[in-house]
C-alpha positions as CSV (number, residue, x, y, z in Angstrom):
1,M,0.0,0.0,0.1
2,T,1.3,3.4,-0.7
3,A,1.3,6.3,1.2
4,D,-1.2,7.9,-0.7
5,E,-3.3,4.9,-0.5
6,V,-3.2,4.9,3.2
7,M,-4.0,8.4,3.8
8,R,-7.0,8.0,1.6
9,E,-8.3,5.4,4.1
10,I,-7.5,7.6,7.1
11,E,-9.8,10.3,5.7
12,S,-12.5,7.8,5.2
13,M,-12.4,6.7,8.8
14,E,-14.6,8.2,11.3
15,N,-13.1,10.4,13.9
16,A,-13.0,8.0,16.7
17,E,-11.1,5.4,14.4
18,R,-8.7,8.1,13.4
19,I,-7.8,8.8,17.1
20,K,-7.6,5.0,17.7
21,L,-5.1,4.6,15.0
22,L,-3.0,7.9,15.9
23,N,-2.7,6.0,19.4
24,K,-1.5,2.9,17.7
25,L,0.6,4.6,15.5
26,F,2.5,6.5,18.1
27,D,2.7,3.5,20.6
28,Q,4.3,1.1,17.8
29,Y,6.5,3.5,15.9
30,F,7.1,7.3,17.5
31,D,7.1,6.8,21.5
32,N,10.6,6.5,22.5
33,R,10.2,7.0,26.2
34,P,11.8,4.7,28.4
35,P,9.6,2.1,30.0
36,K,7.8,3.2,33.1
37,E,9.8,0.8,35.5
38,Q,12.9,2.5,34.5
39,I,11.6,5.8,35.1
40,I,10.4,4.9,38.4
41,K,13.8,3.4,39.2
42,E,15.8,6.7,38.0
43,K,13.5,9.1,40.5
44,D,14.0,7.0,43.3
45,E,17.8,7.0,42.7
46,S,17.7,10.6,42.4
47,F,16.0,10.8,45.4
48,W,17.6,8.0,47.9
49,G,20.8,7.5,45.8
50,K,21.7,4.0,44.4
51,D,22.1,1.1,46.6
52,D,25.7,0.8,46.6
53,E,26.3,4.5,48.0
C-alpha cells in the first residue's frame, strides 16, 4: 500500500477510528520514552541515591 492510499483510507475513517489509529501509531513507532519501571527506578535513585552508595 502506498502513502497516498493510506491517507485516503484515513480520510474515510470516522474521527474516533482516526484517534485510535493515531494512538496505535504513536505507541508502535514514535514513543521513544523509557519504560515506566526505568523512570521510577531513576527517580528513586535521584531521591534516595544508589543502593551501593
